[in-house]
N, C-alpha and C positions, 0 to 999 in steps of 0.2 A: 189410552183406555179410555170409557168412558162408565160411569156410573149414573143409576138414577138421581141421586141426589145433589152430585157435582159433574163436572166436566175437568178431565186431567188432562192437560197436554203434555207432551215428550218435549223435553230441555233438553240443552247438551251441559252436561256436568264436568267441564273439563278444568274449572278451578273449585279452590275452597269456598263455601258458600258466605258471604259476610253480608251482615244485617244488625239491626238495632235491637237494645233488648225491649224496648217498645212493641215494635213489628214480629219480634220472637214469642211475646206474650199474648198479643192478637191472635196468632198462628193457634196458641196453645187451649185461645179462648174458643175459636169461632169451631162451632160444636156438630157443623156439617164436615168436619175433616177427622171427625174422631169415632165415626163408624164406617162401616165397609156398606157396599150396596145390599147387604141383607139384612142391615141396622145392627150389625153387631159391633160393639163395641171395640175401639182401636186403643193403643196405647203404646209406649215409646220402652226401650230397652236400650243399655248399654251406650246409653246417650255422654259424649265428651265433646264439651265446648271451651272455644278461649275466650275468656269474659276479660276484656280489657289488657290482655296480653298473657294472662294468667289461665293454664291448666284447671278445668275444674269437671270431672267426673260425676254425673249424674245430680245435675246441679239444681236448687231449688228456684223453677223458673218465676215465680210469682214475686222474690225476693231479687229480681237481677233489675236494676236500675234502668231505667227508659233512655236513657241516653248512653249504657253500655255500649261498646262494639264488640259485635258475637262472633266468631266463626266456627261453624257447625265443623265440628273433626270426624264424628262419628256419633251413630245412633241406628237406631230400627224403630218403623212404625210396623205395627203387626195383631193380628186378630187372633182372638183365643182358636179358632179353629182355624187356624193358619191358610182360611181363604184371602188374606188379604197381608203381603210382606214388601216394605220398599223403605229403602233407606232415607234416613230424618231430611238429608241435603236436598235430594230431589223431591219428596214430598212437599217440603217447606218451599221450595223453589216455584214447585207447581201450585202453591196455594198463593205464592208470592205473585206470580203472571196472573191470577188471576183477579186479582184486586183491582178495583177502579181509581182508588187512591192509594197513596203512600205515603209513607212519614219520612220525614227526614233529620238528624241532625246536625246540626251545623254551626260554624262561629263566625263572629262576623264582629266588626268594631262596635264598643257600647254606641258610638254617638248616631249610628246608621240604624239602629233597633225601631223606629218609629218609620223610618222607610222603607225596611223590612217588613214591616206589619202592613203595610199599605200594599205593597206588593203582591202581599200574599193574598189578600184579599182580592187584588184585582183578578189573579190567576182562578178564583174561586176555590181558593184553599181557607183554612180556619186554622189559626196560630194558636197553639195550644199551649205553649208556656213563654 
């Protein structure tokens, strides 16, 4: 389905969507994804996330740690006039596929940190922390 303000493509939703706190917050801050094709505001409802292994209903998205491991268990995105309605996991996944960059959280040996920073820079990435 295509909207004038964004291009959404179909995705296969056969597994639970997993992400990081940083990416989930970036999704919620992306204003292009929080209005429908007519400019009406979108909002979420009935959100249930697993955050670092703990089920959290209607979480405060801004308080989630950037490196938190998130699983989207349920939730709906909708408009006031019902012109738009989609599950949170599908909508988030479409947003994620539309991004040109992605963030990762990983663990590496402390003595390899400088080498890791160089590799990230060589690939055109930006080391954030």
